[in-house]
matplotlib code that plots the C-alpha trace (Angstrom):
import matplotlib.pyplot as plt

x = [-67.1, -65.9, -62.2, -61.5, -59.6, -56.8, -56.6, -56.1, -53.5, -51.8, -51.5, -50.1, -47.5, -46.0, -46.2, -45.5, -44.3, -41.6, -39.8, -40.5, -40.1, -38.1, -35.9, -36.3, -34.9, -37.2, -36.1, -37.4, -40.5, -41.4, -40.6, -43.2, -45.4, -45.2, -46.0, -49.5, -50.2, -49.4, -51.9, -54.6, -54.1, -54.3, -57.3, -59.1, -58.2, -58.3, -60.4, -63.1, -62.3, -61.8, -59.2, -62.3, -64.0, -60.8, -60.4, -58.1, -60.5, -59.8, -55.9, -55.4, -53.0, -54.9, -55.1, -51.6, -50.7, -53.0, -50.9, -47.6, -48.5, -49.9, -46.8, -44.6, -47.0, -49.1, -46.6, -43.7, -41.1, -38.2, -38.4, -36.7, -39.1, -41.7, -39.7, -39.3, -43.4, -43.7, -41.2, -43.2, -46.7, -44.7, -43.3, -47.0, -48.3, -45.6, -46.6, -50.4, -49.9, -48.6, -51.2, -54.4, -54.0, -57.4, -55.6, -52.7, -54.0, -54.1, -51.3, -49.1, -50.7, -49.1, -45.9, -45.8, -45.7, -41.9, -40.0, -39.1, -35.8, -34.0, -31.3, -27.9, -26.9, -23.4, -21.6, -20.6, -17.1, -14.8, -10.9, -9.0, -8.0, -11.7, -12.6, -9.5, -11.0, -14.5, -13.3, -12.1, -15.0, -16.3, -15.5, -13.3, -14.1, -17.2, -18.7, -21.3, -18.4, -16.4, -18.9, -19.6, -15.9, -15.8, -19.3, -18.1, -14.5, -16.0, -18.6, -15.7, -13.2, -15.6, -17.5, -20.5, -24.0, -25.9, -28.5, -25.2, -23.8, -27.0, -27.3, -23.9, -24.0, -20.5, -20.0, -19.6, -16.7, -12.9, -10.3, -7.4, -5.3, -6.7, -9.1, -12.5, -16.0, -19.0, -21.6, -24.9, -26.1, -28.9, -30.4, -29.2, -25.7, -22.7, -19.1, -15.9, -14.4, -10.7, -10.3, -7.0, -5.0, -6.0, -9.9, -8.8, -7.3, -10.2, -12.9, -11.1, -10.9, -14.7, -15.5, -13.6, -15.2, -18.6, -18.3, -18.7, -15.9, -18.0, -19.7, -23.2, -22.8, -22.0, -25.6, -25.6, -25.9, -22.4, -23.9, -26.6, -28.6, -29.2, -32.1, -29.2, -31.3, -30.1, -29.1, -31.4, -30.7, -32.1, -30.1, -27.3, -28.0, -28.5, -25.1, -23.6, -25.6, -24.6, -20.8, -20.8, -22.4, -19.9, -16.8, -18.6, -18.9, -15.5, -13.8, -16.8, -14.1, -13.4, -17.0, -20.1, -23.0, -24.6, -23.1, -25.0, -23.8, -23.6, -20.8, -18.7, -18.9, -18.2, -15.2, -13.8, -14.0, -12.5, -9.5, -9.0, -9.0, -6.5, -4.3, -4.2, -6.2, -7.8, -11.4, -12.2, -11.0, -13.0, -16.0, -15.6, -15.0, -18.4, -20.1, -21.3, -22.7, -21.4, -18.2, -20.1, -21.6, -17.9, -16.6, -18.7, -16.1, -13.4, -15.2, -15.9, -12.3, -11.0, -7.7, -7.1, -7.9, -5.6, -2.6, -3.4, -3.4, 0.2, 1.5, -0.2, 1.1, 4.3, 6.1, 4.7, 4.5, 7.9, 8.5, 9.9, 9.6, 11.7, 14.8, 13.9, 11.3, 14.1, 15.3, 13.8, 14.7, 12.9, 10.0, 9.8, 10.0, 7.1, 5.1, 5.5, 4.7, 1.7, 1.3]
y = [-119.1, -121.6, -122.4, -126.0, -128.6, -128.3, -124.6, -125.0, -127.8, -126.0, -122.7, -124.8, -126.6, -123.5, -121.2, -123.5, -126.8, -126.0, -123.2, -124.2, -128.0, -128.5, -125.4, -124.9, -121.7, -118.9, -119.7, -123.4, -122.3, -120.1, -122.9, -125.0, -122.3, -121.9, -125.6, -125.4, -122.1, -123.6, -126.7, -124.5, -122.5, -126.2, -127.0, -123.5, -123.9, -127.7, -129.1, -126.5, -126.5, -123.2, -122.8, -122.1, -125.2, -127.3, -129.9, -132.9, -135.5, -133.7, -134.2, -137.5, -139.4, -139.1, -135.3, -135.0, -137.1, -134.7, -132.0, -133.1, -133.9, -130.3, -129.0, -130.6, -130.6, -127.3, -125.3, -126.6, -127.2, -129.3, -132.7, -130.8, -128.4, -131.3, -133.1, -130.0, -129.6, -133.3, -132.9, -130.3, -132.1, -135.1, -133.2, -132.1, -135.6, -136.8, -133.9, -134.9, -138.6, -137.0, -134.2, -135.9, -139.8, -140.2, -139.1, -141.8, -144.0, -141.1, -139.8, -143.1, -143.3, -139.9, -140.8, -143.8, -141.3, -141.5, -138.7, -138.6, -139.4, -136.4, -135.9, -135.1, -131.7, -130.7, -128.9, -125.8, -123.8, -121.6, -121.8, -119.3, -117.0, -116.6, -115.7, -113.5, -111.8, -111.6, -110.0, -107.3, -106.0, -103.9, -100.1, -99.3, -95.7, -95.7, -96.5, -99.1, -100.6, -101.2, -102.6, -105.1, -106.1, -106.7, -108.7, -110.7, -111.3, -112.5, -114.8, -116.3, -116.4, -117.7, -120.3, -118.7, -119.6, -116.6, -116.8, -116.7, -113.7, -111.9, -112.6, -111.5, -108.4, -106.7, -108.0, -111.5, -110.1, -110.3, -108.7, -108.7, -111.9, -114.7, -112.8, -114.9, -114.5, -116.4, -118.0, -119.3, -121.9, -124.7, -125.4, -122.2, -124.2, -121.6, -122.2, -120.0, -119.6, -118.4, -115.6, -114.8, -111.7, -109.8, -110.5, -109.3, -106.2, -105.3, -106.0, -103.7, -101.0, -101.5, -101.4, -97.9, -96.4, -96.9, -96.3, -99.8, -99.7, -97.7, -99.6, -99.1, -100.6, -104.2, -105.5, -103.8, -105.6, -105.9, -105.4, -103.0, -101.4, -97.6, -97.2, -98.7, -102.1, -105.6, -106.8, -109.5, -112.9, -111.3, -108.1, -110.5, -112.6, -109.5, -108.3, -111.2, -111.4, -108.1, -108.4, -112.1, -110.8, -108.4, -110.9, -113.4, -110.9, -109.9, -113.3, -116.1, -119.1, -118.6, -118.9, -121.0, -119.2, -118.5, -118.0, -118.2, -117.1, -120.8, -121.1, -119.0, -121.7, -124.7, -122.7, -122.2, -125.7, -127.1, -124.7, -125.8, -129.2, -128.8, -127.0, -130.1, -129.5, -132.3, -133.2, -133.5, -129.7, -128.5, -130.3, -128.4, -125.1, -125.4, -126.6, -130.0, -132.6, -135.5, -136.0, -137.8, -134.2, -132.9, -136.0, -134.6, -132.0, -134.4, -136.3, -133.2, -131.8, -133.5, -131.7, -133.2, -136.6, -136.1, -135.1, -138.4, -140.8, -139.4, -140.1, -143.7, -144.5, -142.9, -145.7, -148.1, -147.3, -146.7, -142.9, -144.7, -148.0, -150.8, -151.3, -154.4, -153.0, -151.2, -154.7, -155.0, -158.5, -159.6, -157.7, -159.4, -162.6, -161.7, -160.8, -164.0, -166.2, -168.2, -167.5]
z = [37.3, 40.0, 39.2, 37.7, 39.4, 36.6, 37.0, 40.9, 40.3, 37.9, 39.7, 42.4, 40.6, 38.9, 41.7, 44.9, 43.8, 41.2, 42.9, 46.5, 46.5, 43.4, 43.6, 39.8, 38.1, 37.0, 33.5, 33.8, 35.1, 32.5, 30.0, 32.1, 31.9, 28.3, 27.4, 29.2, 27.5, 24.1, 25.6, 26.2, 23.1, 21.3, 23.1, 22.5, 18.7, 17.8, 20.5, 20.9, 24.8, 26.6, 29.4, 32.0, 31.2, 30.9, 33.8, 34.6, 33.1, 29.8, 30.2, 28.7, 26.6, 23.8, 24.0, 24.7, 21.7, 19.6, 20.9, 20.3, 16.5, 16.3, 17.9, 15.2, 12.2, 12.4, 14.3, 12.6, 16.0, 16.1, 17.8, 20.8, 21.3, 21.2, 23.8, 26.0, 25.9, 26.7, 29.9, 31.2, 31.1, 32.6, 35.7, 36.2, 36.2, 38.7, 40.7, 40.6, 41.6, 45.0, 45.1, 43.8, 43.9, 42.0, 38.8, 39.0, 36.4, 33.9, 35.1, 34.4, 31.0, 29.9, 31.5, 29.1, 26.4, 25.4, 24.3, 20.5, 19.3, 17.4, 15.3, 16.7, 15.7, 14.9, 17.6, 15.8, 16.9, 15.3, 15.3, 17.8, 15.0, 13.7, 17.5, 17.8, 14.6, 15.8, 19.2, 17.2, 15.5, 18.4, 18.1, 21.1, 20.7, 21.9, 25.0, 23.7, 21.3, 24.4, 26.4, 23.7, 23.6, 27.0, 27.0, 23.8, 25.6, 28.8, 27.0, 25.1, 27.9, 31.1, 28.6, 30.2, 29.0, 27.9, 30.9, 33.1, 31.4, 31.6, 35.5, 36.3, 38.8, 39.6, 42.8, 40.9, 39.4, 41.1, 39.1, 41.4, 41.7, 41.5, 39.0, 39.0, 38.0, 39.7, 37.4, 38.2, 36.2, 35.7, 39.1, 40.5, 41.1, 41.3, 40.0, 40.3, 37.2, 36.5, 34.4, 32.3, 33.0, 29.7, 30.4, 34.1, 33.1, 30.3, 33.3, 35.4, 33.0, 32.1, 36.0, 36.7, 33.3, 34.4, 38.3, 39.0, 41.6, 44.0, 46.9, 45.8, 42.4, 44.0, 43.0, 39.5, 36.5, 35.0, 31.6, 31.0, 28.4, 27.3, 30.1, 32.8, 33.1, 33.1, 29.4, 28.6, 26.9, 23.4, 24.1, 24.3, 21.2, 19.3, 20.1, 19.1, 15.9, 15.1, 15.2, 14.1, 10.8, 10.4, 10.8, 8.6, 5.8, 6.1, 6.7, 5.3, 5.2, 9.1, 9.9, 9.8, 8.0, 11.3, 14.8, 18.0, 21.5, 22.6, 19.8, 22.2, 24.8, 22.5, 20.8, 24.6, 25.3, 22.1, 22.7, 26.1, 25.0, 21.9, 24.6, 26.5, 29.6, 30.9, 30.5, 34.1, 34.6, 31.4, 32.8, 36.4, 34.1, 31.8, 34.9, 33.4, 36.0, 33.9, 32.4, 29.2, 28.4, 28.3, 26.1, 23.1, 22.5, 22.1, 19.5, 17.4, 17.2, 13.8, 14.3, 17.6, 16.0, 13.3, 15.4, 17.9, 15.0, 13.8, 17.2, 17.2, 13.7, 13.5, 15.0, 13.1, 9.5, 7.7, 6.0, 2.7, 0.8, 1.5, -0.3, -1.9, -4.1, -6.1, -7.2, -10.8, -10.9, -7.7, -8.8, -12.1, -10.5, -8.2, -11.1, -12.9, -9.7, -10.2, -14.0]

ax = plt.figure().add_subplot(projection="3d")
ax.plot(x, y, z, "-o")
ax.set_aspect("equal")
plt.show()
């Protein structure tokens, strides 16, 4: 069977345009791939159109609209997931406008489909005491427990995203002064993050214990599974969930009901802010492009707001009632005034 025009352009879009021209990361490309896999699944089940027969002429705004409704109502996905799928289709349409001008009108109709406003989720973070309690959960007497302790500690101390932590190699870590870790984040942008002395000592012991100080180990994954392979995002999430569950059971008052790996990143940002670190430095530390992304941490910290209000009102508001209110004669006269 002859490939359709949709199959030809989608293959070129995912395999050449996104990695070569746009320079997107493998994770982003996989997310786009998943969006089109779902689209073809929707077409097969709901539209009775198989992937082999699907053409660019079938890809129109009405179909995309039904697909997005299906994602939300049938698959019960969140608004954010719906918007991610739409973003992938929008990117494909922008690509088609360049590569296949005959499709410009249909592309513009699809590009006119707006993203849906989603409810702003509350950013969860834990206190410094809660984080210390959580980091004490791994069993330091076992090799696996020591690995988990170093992993969780670095996840917090570096404020790394989960994928950034999973992608770390031995060569990315520097334990001598000044101790740093090189993180590669979104858009393959790298940043150097300083490490505190306790974290540097932990990493130094971890590297020595696992023979990672040898020259041949420079390109080895920093955190490995039992098969000596790279620990995946799912593996890291499992470790976080495991110890978070233990911590929540032992001290439920310190933690939210559910604690995700990204909560470590949020917590580090809030703790830096509470320590008086400037937002500009926190922005660079987290790898944010825009300071507005970092400002959200200043808005969520209630304790910081309370201290700021105390500073601003301590001079204006008196600590005790004025002396004239003790004058019963004056108070009696004021009460009768106007009667």
